[in-house]
Backbone as ProteinMPNN parsed JSONL, in Angstrom:
{"seq_chain_A": "MTMANFQFIPEFEGVCVVTPKVHADSRGYFMETYNYKEFSKAGLMTSFVQDNQSRSRHGVLRGLHFQRKFPQGKLVRVLEGEIFDVAVDIDNNSNTYGQWFGINLSSDNQKQLYIPAGFAHGFLVLSQEAVVSYKCTDYYYPEYEDGILWNDATLGIKWPLDKVNEVILSEKDKGLKAFSQLK", "coords_chain_A": {"N_chain_A": [[126.038, 71.377, 83.426], [127.008, 74.08, 85.357], [128.819, 74.039, 88.324], [130.074, 75.802, 89.793], [131.264, 79.245, 90.07], [133.704, 80.932, 88.255], [136.019, 83.291, 88.652], [138.386, 84.85, 87.105], [141.281, 86.689, 88.088], [142.226, 89.359, 86.25], [144.651, 90.788, 86.133], [146.584, 89.003, 87.115], [147.925, 86.351, 86.039], [146.389, 83.152, 85.768], [145.375, 83.224, 88.5], [142.625, 82.735, 90.41], [139.257, 83.289, 91.643], [137.099, 81.041, 93.057], [133.732, 80.322, 93.346], [131.908, 78.024, 94.861], [128.788, 76.49, 93.921], [126.22, 76.474, 96.213], [124.039, 74.361, 97.667], [121.477, 74.719, 99.557], [119.131, 74.009, 102.32], [116.547, 73.191, 104.708], [117.946, 71.382, 106.163], [120.546, 71.941, 106.104], [123.511, 72.384, 104.088], [124.912, 71.524, 100.879], [127.811, 71.314, 98.891], [129.848, 71.171, 96.001], [133.296, 71.106, 96.043], [135.442, 70.878, 94.447], [135.779, 69.779, 91.096], [137.09, 68.009, 88.544], [136.349, 68.102, 85.802], [134.68, 70.469, 85.578], [136.625, 72.4, 86.463], [138.605, 72.156, 84.443], [137.008, 72.812, 82.224], [136.769, 75.47, 82.864], [139.17, 76.441, 82.366], [141.292, 75.784, 84.123], [143.272, 73.706, 84.068], [144.436, 71.44, 85.857], [145.715, 69.079, 88.114], [145.475, 67.714, 91.261], [147.658, 66.539, 93.966], [147.997, 66.422, 96.629], [146.597, 67.036, 99.761], [146.227, 69.603, 102.203], [145.801, 70.673, 105.565], [145.025, 73.202, 108.063], [144.806, 74.383, 111.474], [144.383, 77.465, 113.027], [144.946, 80.047, 115.378], [143.357, 83.28, 116.221], [145.038, 86.184, 114.66], [147.235, 84.708, 113.835], [149.695, 84.448, 111.382], [150.604, 82.856, 108.494], [153.117, 82.328, 106.299], [154.932, 84.143, 103.971], [154.876, 81.547, 101.792], [156.629, 79.346, 99.493], [157.816, 77.035, 97.002], [161.068, 76.538, 95.74], [161.997, 74.53, 93.903], [160.0, 72.21, 92.2], [157.418, 73.687, 92.304], [154.245, 74.586, 93.762], [150.99, 74.76, 92.807], [147.964, 75.981, 94.307], [144.731, 75.3, 95.73], [142.78, 76.965, 97.766], [140.805, 76.941, 100.66], [138.424, 77.776, 103.285], [137.366, 76.1, 106.03], [136.277, 76.554, 108.513], [135.81, 79.727, 110.143], [137.558, 82.751, 109.214], [139.854, 84.145, 107.015], [142.46, 86.269, 105.671], [143.654, 85.89, 102.573], [146.555, 85.665, 100.606], [148.232, 86.055, 97.516], [151.4, 86.279, 96.008], [153.127, 87.296, 93.096], [155.916, 85.72, 92.205], [157.295, 85.089, 89.91], [159.781, 86.05, 87.934], [159.759, 86.487, 85.252], [157.25, 87.437, 84.699], [154.533, 89.86, 83.999], [153.418, 90.906, 86.312], [155.204, 90.64, 88.245], [156.276, 90.598, 91.673], [153.921, 91.715, 92.528], [150.827, 91.677, 94.419], [147.889, 89.903, 95.442], [144.962, 89.921, 97.314], [142.399, 88.473, 99.317], [139.392, 87.971, 101.259], [138.615, 84.828, 102.589], [136.15, 82.853, 103.878], [134.244, 80.618, 106.003], [131.805, 81.361, 105.654], [131.487, 82.869, 103.333], [132.216, 80.969, 101.452], [134.061, 81.12, 99.418], [136.832, 80.104, 97.352], [140.363, 80.229, 96.589], [142.285, 79.946, 93.815], [145.598, 79.471, 93.334], [148.209, 79.794, 91.185], [151.242, 77.856, 90.446], [154.305, 79.69, 90.859], [153.758, 81.602, 92.421], [153.956, 83.083, 95.818], [152.453, 82.153, 98.874], [150.411, 83.2, 101.473], [148.632, 83.591, 104.582], [146.382, 85.427, 106.92], [144.788, 85.075, 110.007], [141.594, 86.057, 110.76], [139.211, 85.565, 112.255], [138.271, 84.025, 115.515], [139.401, 81.507, 115.408], [140.584, 79.559, 112.655], [140.023, 77.044, 110.225], [141.797, 75.884, 107.714], [141.936, 74.709, 104.475], [143.787, 73.274, 101.758], [144.379, 72.247, 98.488], [147.106, 70.741, 96.637], [149.131, 71.155, 93.764], [151.643, 69.902, 93.527], [153.862, 67.785, 95.474], [154.969, 68.327, 98.909], [158.332, 69.496, 99.53], [160.416, 69.751, 101.707], [163.18, 70.502, 101.594], [163.268, 72.192, 99.542], [161.713, 74.3, 100.141], [160.809, 77.717, 100.624], [160.58, 81.391, 101.438], [159.127, 84.659, 102.016], [159.424, 87.552, 103.788], [156.487, 88.508, 105.702], [155.805, 91.232, 106.069], [157.273, 92.69, 104.092], [158.561, 95.679, 102.912], [158.835, 96.345, 100.108], [156.992, 94.833, 98.883], [154.645, 95.757, 99.931], [152.068, 94.769, 101.011], [148.769, 95.067, 102.004], [147.736, 94.155, 104.694], [144.922, 93.299, 106.773], [145.423, 94.707, 109.443], [144.092, 95.992, 111.374], [142.22, 94.345, 112.319], [143.17, 92.57, 113.886], [144.734, 91.814, 117.151], [147.41, 91.339, 117.539], [150.154, 90.022, 115.518], [151.036, 86.774, 115.019], [153.69, 84.771, 114.544], [155.477, 81.878, 113.282], [158.545, 80.542, 114.156], [160.171, 79.993, 111.988], [158.78, 81.522, 110.095], [159.49, 84.021, 110.981], [162.002, 84.278, 110.238], [162.197, 84.535, 107.627], [163.299, 85.829, 104.351], [163.848, 89.051, 102.662], [161.948, 90.292, 99.934], [163.639, 91.269, 97.912], [165.858, 89.733, 98.094], [165.333, 87.387, 96.821], [166.278, 86.954, 94.172]], "CA_chain_A": [[125.658, 72.284, 84.487], [128.144, 74.548, 86.092], [128.611, 73.834, 89.703], [130.871, 76.847, 90.316], [131.649, 80.421, 89.335], [135.22, 81.072, 88.275], [136.394, 84.731, 88.309], [139.863, 84.956, 86.933], [141.817, 87.915, 88.199], [142.813, 89.684, 84.969], [145.994, 91.287, 86.459], [147.314, 87.883, 87.734], [147.704, 85.216, 85.154], [146.054, 81.939, 86.56], [144.772, 83.389, 89.787], [141.149, 82.605, 90.156], [138.385, 83.051, 92.694], [136.158, 80.044, 92.792], [132.703, 80.346, 94.311], [131.049, 76.911, 94.483], [127.348, 76.578, 93.947], [125.784, 75.901, 97.393], [122.58, 73.864, 97.758], [120.972, 74.786, 101.009], [117.753, 73.671, 102.696], [116.54, 73.296, 106.145], [118.863, 70.391, 106.698], [122.043, 72.547, 105.971], [123.898, 72.603, 102.681], [125.873, 70.695, 100.131], [128.486, 71.969, 97.795], [130.874, 70.486, 95.415], [134.293, 72.11, 96.102], [136.268, 70.571, 93.181], [135.291, 68.774, 90.119], [138.135, 68.226, 87.448], [135.726, 68.57, 84.615], [134.418, 71.834, 85.716], [137.849, 73.165, 86.494], [139.065, 72.038, 83.105], [136.224, 73.568, 81.338], [136.991, 76.945, 83.129], [140.614, 76.737, 82.053], [142.095, 75.275, 85.15], [143.516, 72.171, 83.765], [145.384, 71.019, 86.845], [145.319, 68.084, 89.067], [146.068, 67.829, 92.758], [148.336, 65.338, 94.527], [148.247, 66.411, 98.085], [145.632, 67.887, 100.522], [146.758, 69.944, 103.523], [144.876, 71.332, 106.422], [145.64, 73.731, 109.337], [143.918, 75.138, 112.41], [145.112, 78.384, 113.581], [144.019, 80.976, 116.109], [143.242, 84.669, 115.83], [146.274, 86.824, 114.577], [148.356, 83.806, 113.229], [149.971, 84.794, 110.0], [151.363, 81.896, 107.878], [153.703, 82.6, 104.996], [154.579, 83.892, 102.637], [155.612, 80.395, 101.496], [156.687, 78.686, 98.131], [158.893, 75.92, 96.911], [161.913, 76.892, 94.696], [161.819, 73.438, 92.932], [158.58, 71.637, 92.322], [156.489, 74.793, 92.783], [152.963, 74.147, 93.928], [149.72, 75.47, 92.653], [147.048, 75.579, 95.488], [143.385, 75.751, 95.762], [142.669, 77.221, 99.172], [139.411, 77.258, 101.167], [138.3, 77.86, 104.717], [136.397, 75.13, 106.58], [135.826, 77.253, 109.696], [136.367, 80.959, 110.424], [137.839, 83.668, 108.198], [141.2, 84.552, 106.818], [142.758, 87.195, 104.603], [144.57, 85.105, 101.906], [147.368, 86.576, 99.772], [149.246, 85.373, 96.508], [152.379, 87.221, 95.545], [153.778, 86.806, 91.99], [157.421, 85.595, 92.197], [157.843, 84.563, 88.573], [160.417, 87.169, 87.399], [159.393, 86.679, 83.775], [155.845, 87.866, 84.694], [154.288, 91.3, 84.07], [153.086, 91.297, 87.638], [156.228, 90.255, 89.355], [156.33, 91.426, 92.807], [152.571, 92.301, 92.984], [150.115, 90.815, 95.278], [146.465, 89.789, 95.463], [144.438, 89.525, 98.604], [140.854, 88.214, 99.373], [138.933, 87.424, 102.438], [137.885, 83.597, 102.306], [135.569, 82.3, 104.972], [133.298, 79.479, 105.908], [130.45, 81.898, 105.366], [131.288, 83.234, 101.84], [132.535, 79.745, 100.722], [134.93, 81.337, 98.128], [138.084, 79.513, 97.284], [141.273, 80.913, 95.749], [143.32, 79.213, 93.086], [146.89, 80.094, 93.226], [149.054, 78.787, 90.377], [152.73, 77.784, 90.71], [154.863, 80.803, 90.614], [153.294, 82.54, 93.353], [154.134, 82.772, 97.096], [151.207, 82.174, 99.422], [150.276, 83.291, 102.989], [147.262, 84.11, 105.127], [146.163, 85.938, 108.256], [143.459, 84.585, 110.612], [140.738, 87.181, 111.19], [138.327, 85.094, 113.234], [138.947, 83.54, 116.674], [140.078, 80.356, 114.889], [140.182, 79.285, 111.349], [140.486, 75.822, 109.634], [142.117, 76.166, 106.28], [142.199, 73.256, 103.676], [144.216, 73.485, 100.586], [144.908, 71.21, 97.685], [148.43, 71.267, 96.045], [149.427, 70.402, 92.487], [152.786, 69.031, 93.673], [154.156, 67.362, 96.858], [155.891, 69.145, 99.695], [159.638, 69.106, 99.602], [161.008, 70.748, 102.737], [164.575, 71.016, 101.253], [163.152, 73.355, 98.596], [160.835, 75.433, 100.685], [161.386, 79.106, 100.841], [159.584, 82.34, 101.678], [159.213, 85.959, 101.973], [158.903, 88.091, 105.01], [155.095, 88.979, 105.434], [155.756, 92.785, 105.972], [158.361, 93.239, 103.328], [158.162, 97.078, 102.399], [158.7, 96.308, 98.64], [155.724, 94.371, 98.404], [153.532, 96.636, 100.45], [150.858, 94.0, 101.339], [147.936, 95.656, 102.97], [147.239, 93.227, 105.551], [143.984, 93.947, 107.507], [145.927, 94.437, 110.738], [143.082, 96.606, 112.22], [141.257, 93.282, 112.62], [143.898, 91.534, 114.801], [145.571, 92.363, 118.239], [148.857, 91.114, 117.241], [150.474, 89.135, 114.457], [151.702, 85.598, 115.577], [154.45, 84.096, 113.439], [156.336, 80.831, 113.626], [160.032, 80.937, 114.209], [160.577, 79.859, 110.621], [158.451, 82.731, 109.323], [160.167, 85.329, 111.463], [163.429, 84.269, 109.77], [162.117, 84.659, 106.177], [163.883, 87.005, 103.851], [163.243, 90.129, 101.951], [161.642, 90.058, 98.501], [164.832, 91.69, 97.195], [166.839, 88.629, 98.275], [164.984, 86.223, 96.04], [166.93, 86.763, 92.798]], "C_chain_A": [[126.844, 72.671, 85.431], [127.858, 74.494, 87.539], [129.341, 75.072, 90.599], [130.996, 78.046, 89.546], [133.14, 80.673, 89.347], [135.455, 82.486, 87.806], [137.899, 84.884, 88.397], [140.336, 86.495, 87.273], [142.697, 88.492, 87.16], [144.441, 90.06, 85.228], [146.899, 90.109, 86.821], [147.116, 86.755, 86.886], [147.52, 83.806, 85.953], [145.384, 82.228, 87.898], [143.325, 83.5, 89.626], [140.385, 82.526, 91.38], [137.342, 82.094, 92.373], [135.083, 80.029, 93.863], [131.8, 79.131, 94.088], [129.603, 77.263, 94.592], [126.788, 75.792, 95.356], [124.392, 75.531, 97.365], [122.15, 73.769, 99.15], [119.594, 74.503, 101.121], [117.705, 73.64, 104.177], [117.404, 72.261, 106.886], [120.359, 70.929, 106.879], [122.403, 72.875, 104.565], [124.833, 71.557, 102.257], [126.528, 71.514, 99.0], [129.575, 71.115, 97.165], [132.156, 71.445, 95.242], [135.347, 71.82, 94.92], [135.741, 69.443, 92.464], [136.327, 69.065, 88.898], [137.502, 68.641, 86.178], [135.335, 69.94, 84.553], [135.669, 72.744, 85.823], [138.6, 73.243, 85.205], [138.312, 72.918, 82.059], [136.442, 75.166, 81.563], [138.352, 77.359, 82.746], [141.65, 76.397, 83.122], [142.371, 73.929, 85.017], [144.711, 71.753, 84.645], [144.751, 69.87, 87.537], [146.014, 68.177, 90.292], [146.536, 66.457, 93.217], [148.354, 65.299, 95.82], [147.111, 67.461, 98.772], [146.244, 68.3, 101.849], [145.617, 70.701, 104.324], [145.523, 71.904, 107.717], [144.526, 74.356, 110.16], [144.825, 76.179, 113.003], [144.259, 79.512, 114.328], [144.123, 82.434, 115.646], [144.696, 85.295, 115.718], [147.324, 86.043, 113.993], [148.501, 84.246, 111.774], [150.992, 83.649, 109.451], [151.89, 82.275, 106.597], [154.55, 83.838, 105.085], [155.423, 82.731, 102.062], [155.638, 79.974, 99.929], [157.872, 77.791, 98.043], [159.76, 76.425, 95.646], [161.863, 75.786, 93.672], [160.563, 72.842, 93.184], [157.558, 72.755, 92.885], [155.076, 74.149, 92.883], [151.854, 75.234, 93.596], [148.76, 75.094, 93.796], [145.806, 76.167, 95.296], [143.021, 75.799, 97.321], [141.203, 77.538, 99.509], [139.403, 77.213, 102.778], [137.064, 77.059, 105.098], [135.518, 75.863, 107.821], [136.544, 78.518, 109.84], [136.633, 81.763, 109.121], [139.372, 83.972, 108.214], [141.296, 85.708, 105.65], [143.851, 86.434, 103.821], [145.265, 86.025, 100.788], [148.201, 85.616, 98.891], [150.093, 86.567, 96.072], [153.114, 86.503, 94.252], [155.198, 86.795, 92.108], [158.003, 85.036, 90.958], [158.423, 85.881, 87.888], [160.291, 87.462, 86.021], [157.938, 87.167, 83.611], [155.696, 89.414, 84.705], [153.921, 91.893, 85.348], [153.888, 90.723, 88.74], [156.364, 91.234, 90.537], [154.936, 92.067, 93.35], [151.797, 91.29, 93.653], [148.536, 90.845, 95.0], [145.981, 89.314, 96.651], [142.875, 89.418, 98.543], [140.537, 87.631, 100.771], [138.106, 86.05, 102.054], [137.357, 83.28, 103.775], [134.663, 81.169, 104.779], [131.918, 80.03, 105.683], [130.397, 82.286, 103.937], [131.609, 81.918, 101.025], [133.414, 79.874, 99.51], [136.213, 80.438, 98.491], [139.041, 80.325, 96.373], [142.189, 79.948, 95.181], [144.534, 80.018, 92.922], [147.813, 79.366, 92.485], [150.443, 78.695, 90.88], [153.271, 79.008, 90.193], [154.508, 81.863, 91.435], [153.598, 82.12, 94.813], [152.766, 82.87, 97.714], [151.32, 82.499, 100.953], [148.882, 83.74, 103.347], [147.378, 84.611, 106.648], [144.906, 85.594, 108.796], [142.846, 85.767, 111.27], [139.759, 86.806, 112.34], [139.172, 84.459, 114.475], [139.732, 82.299, 116.388], [139.725, 80.194, 113.456], [140.873, 77.858, 110.952], [140.62, 76.108, 108.221], [142.621, 74.852, 105.651], [142.819, 73.828, 102.342], [144.752, 72.237, 99.765], [146.181, 71.808, 96.79], [148.649, 70.347, 94.712], [150.776, 69.666, 92.534], [153.074, 68.642, 95.205], [155.009, 68.41, 97.504], [157.128, 68.575, 99.832], [160.178, 70.086, 100.58], [162.348, 71.267, 102.32], [164.419, 72.157, 100.199], [162.168, 74.465, 98.98], [161.531, 76.692, 100.886], [160.323, 80.118, 101.139], [160.065, 83.749, 101.851], [158.709, 86.593, 103.302], [157.463, 88.742, 104.783], [154.965, 90.444, 105.309], [156.703, 93.357, 105.2], [157.804, 94.56, 102.605], [158.046, 97.077, 100.967], [157.471, 95.883, 98.141], [154.496, 95.169, 98.844], [152.122, 95.972, 100.653], [150.065, 94.87, 102.287], [147.109, 94.617, 103.779], [146.172, 93.938, 106.516], [144.301, 93.834, 109.148], [145.179, 95.049, 111.752], [142.222, 95.525, 112.914], [141.959, 92.277, 113.525], [144.656, 92.326, 115.874], [146.928, 92.359, 118.094], [149.137, 90.054, 116.252], [151.379, 87.966, 115.106], [152.349, 84.9, 114.486], [155.114, 82.921, 114.075], [157.692, 81.28, 113.657], [160.601, 80.957, 112.755], [160.152, 81.1, 109.879], [159.021, 83.979, 109.804], [161.438, 85.378, 110.738], [163.431, 84.239, 108.233], [162.889, 85.902, 105.58], [163.121, 88.005, 103.093], [163.06, 89.618, 100.63], [162.928, 90.291, 97.622], [165.917, 90.557, 97.206], [166.466, 87.451, 97.431], [165.661, 85.977, 94.859], [168.128, 85.831, 92.906]], "O_chain_A": [[127.501, 71.879, 86.106], [126.765, 74.861, 87.97], [129.192, 75.239, 91.81], [130.842, 77.94, 88.329], [133.761, 80.621, 90.409], [135.119, 82.834, 86.674], [138.544, 85.013, 89.437], [139.757, 87.433, 86.725], [143.88, 88.153, 87.151], [145.325, 89.595, 84.509], [148.103, 90.366, 86.796], [146.051, 86.154, 87.024], [148.413, 83.391, 86.692], [144.783, 81.269, 88.382], [142.829, 84.269, 88.802], [140.78, 81.724, 92.225], [136.662, 82.335, 91.376], [135.339, 79.791, 95.044], [130.968, 79.187, 93.182], [129.229, 78.218, 95.273], [126.958, 74.58, 95.489], [123.564, 76.382, 97.041], [122.452, 72.8, 99.847], [118.849, 74.7, 100.161], [118.667, 74.003, 104.853], [117.542, 72.31, 108.109], [121.185, 70.435, 107.646], [121.66, 73.592, 103.894], [125.447, 70.827, 103.035], [125.88, 72.277, 98.283], [130.185, 70.342, 97.903], [132.133, 72.4, 94.467], [136.065, 72.755, 94.568], [135.339, 68.394, 92.97], [136.391, 70.169, 88.356], [138.065, 69.49, 85.487], [135.613, 70.6, 83.552], [135.657, 73.825, 85.235], [139.18, 74.281, 84.886], [138.878, 73.606, 81.209], [136.323, 75.989, 80.655], [138.671, 78.547, 82.795], [142.82, 76.744, 82.96], [141.833, 73.061, 85.705], [145.853, 71.73, 84.187], [143.536, 69.675, 87.576], [147.121, 68.712, 90.34], [145.949, 65.414, 92.928], [148.696, 64.242, 96.349], [146.856, 68.558, 98.276], [146.743, 67.44, 102.574], [144.665, 71.249, 103.767], [146.372, 71.286, 108.36], [143.489, 74.784, 109.655], [145.926, 75.853, 113.446], [143.124, 79.838, 113.98], [144.916, 82.75, 114.759], [145.526, 84.99, 116.575], [148.338, 86.639, 113.63], [147.516, 84.389, 111.05], [152.113, 83.555, 109.951], [151.058, 82.568, 105.738], [154.803, 84.432, 106.133], [156.621, 82.93, 101.858], [154.69, 80.277, 99.205], [158.78, 77.791, 98.874], [159.172, 76.7, 94.6], [161.674, 76.149, 92.511], [160.047, 72.933, 94.298], [156.961, 72.551, 93.942], [154.78, 73.232, 92.116], [151.858, 76.376, 94.056], [148.767, 73.935, 94.211], [145.661, 77.29, 94.813], [142.983, 74.779, 98.008], [140.493, 78.254, 98.802], [140.298, 76.664, 103.421], [135.949, 77.264, 104.619], [134.307, 75.717, 107.991], [137.767, 78.527, 109.7], [136.029, 81.501, 108.082], [140.028, 84.035, 109.254], [140.377, 85.981, 104.879], [144.949, 86.321, 104.367], [144.681, 86.929, 100.191], [148.759, 84.61, 99.33], [149.603, 87.666, 95.813], [153.598, 85.373, 94.321], [155.755, 87.893, 92.116], [159.132, 84.545, 90.971], [157.666, 86.691, 87.352], [160.653, 88.55, 85.572], [157.459, 87.292, 82.484], [156.503, 90.154, 85.268], [154.03, 93.099, 85.572], [153.47, 90.393, 89.85], [156.531, 92.446, 90.402], [154.844, 92.764, 94.36], [152.068, 90.101, 93.487], [148.025, 91.774, 94.374], [146.504, 88.3, 97.114], [142.189, 90.156, 97.835], [141.335, 86.898, 101.355], [137.103, 86.102, 101.342], [138.091, 83.445, 104.75], [134.322, 80.765, 103.667], [130.958, 79.274, 105.538], [129.359, 82.076, 103.308], [131.196, 81.886, 99.866], [133.539, 78.964, 98.691], [136.549, 80.123, 99.633], [138.575, 81.033, 95.481], [142.833, 79.187, 95.903], [144.495, 81.14, 92.418], [148.28, 78.34, 92.98], [150.789, 79.488, 91.756], [152.804, 79.448, 89.143], [154.917, 82.999, 91.195], [153.523, 80.924, 95.094], [151.931, 83.596, 97.174], [152.275, 82.073, 101.602], [148.095, 84.196, 102.518], [148.273, 84.27, 107.422], [143.909, 85.793, 108.102], [143.408, 86.4, 112.164], [139.513, 87.597, 113.251], [140.4, 84.373, 114.499], [140.7, 82.044, 117.104], [138.657, 80.644, 113.04], [142.024, 77.563, 111.275], [139.669, 76.534, 107.565], [143.469, 74.099, 106.13], [142.32, 74.852, 101.876], [145.444, 71.359, 100.281], [146.279, 72.956, 96.356], [148.408, 69.143, 94.623], [151.037, 68.86, 91.641], [152.466, 69.245, 96.088], [155.659, 69.235, 96.861], [157.247, 67.399, 100.176], [160.374, 71.243, 100.206], [162.667, 72.407, 102.658], [165.327, 72.966, 100.008], [161.874, 75.393, 98.227], [162.7, 76.743, 101.269], [159.156, 79.728, 101.098], [161.267, 84.014, 101.836], [157.681, 86.184, 103.841], [157.265, 89.44, 103.789], [154.128, 90.922, 104.544], [157.064, 94.498, 105.49], [156.818, 94.554, 101.868], [157.164, 97.796, 100.496], [156.914, 96.393, 97.17], [153.467, 95.211, 98.169], [151.105, 96.639, 100.457], [150.61, 95.366, 103.274], [145.948, 94.32, 103.496], [146.453, 95.026, 107.019], [143.68, 93.128, 109.943], [145.437, 94.796, 112.928], [141.594, 95.771, 113.944], [141.385, 91.248, 113.883], [145.177, 93.4, 115.574], [147.612, 93.303, 118.49], [148.303, 89.153, 116.162], [152.415, 88.284, 115.689], [151.679, 84.452, 113.555], [155.317, 82.921, 115.289], [157.976, 82.383, 113.19], [161.393, 81.824, 112.385], [160.935, 81.699, 109.142], [159.037, 84.962, 109.063], [161.98, 86.474, 110.599], [164.453, 83.973, 107.601], [163.083, 86.896, 106.28], [161.915, 87.875, 102.883], [163.758, 88.723, 100.152], [163.195, 89.526, 96.696], [166.785, 90.528, 96.335], [167.279, 86.532, 97.333], [165.685, 84.818, 94.445], [168.786, 85.553, 91.904]]}, "name": "protein", "num_of_chains": 1, "seq": "MTMANFQFIPEFEGVCVVTPKVHADSRGYFMETYNYKEFSKAGLMTSFVQDNQSRSRHGVLRGLHFQRKFPQGKLVRVLEGEIFDVAVDIDNNSNTYGQWFGINLSSDNQKQLYIPAGFAHGFLVLSQEAVVSYKCTDYYYPEYEDGILWNDATLGIKWPLDKVNEVILSEKDKGLKAFSQLK"}
């Protein structure tokens, strides 16, 4: 019995939108957000070693982050609120190098995004607040952390800026480099 729908994004190898089956009744709902057997059967043969969670307010943009060494695959979901989630292909051997995929994830639509290693990741909070949880395929190593400016003109990410009053960045994210500086 499949507990989730797996929609692979054909243009981006390994990127997958996962929609868990939600069992709802008068009490509320139950859903299985991860099952190794189901993910493996769908072709996502990965295991996770670390879970992360953040709470952010409206307009916060986190990213675009990745690790140069020990790259992380991520399974991203929203526990409260709504975000615009983005994956950027940074594998220079890929046919989609420098291209991006974006999707709204929310506590209402219950969708998750699997982003394989070899992609940078970032998100913009669209709701008043958002609680984002993501599983990682490798551990966090701050010494290998890197990133790309969220508004890099080469990437041309179409962030839904009409839904926020201002973009709020960390000091670290303000200092990220241009995509052209990755090589």
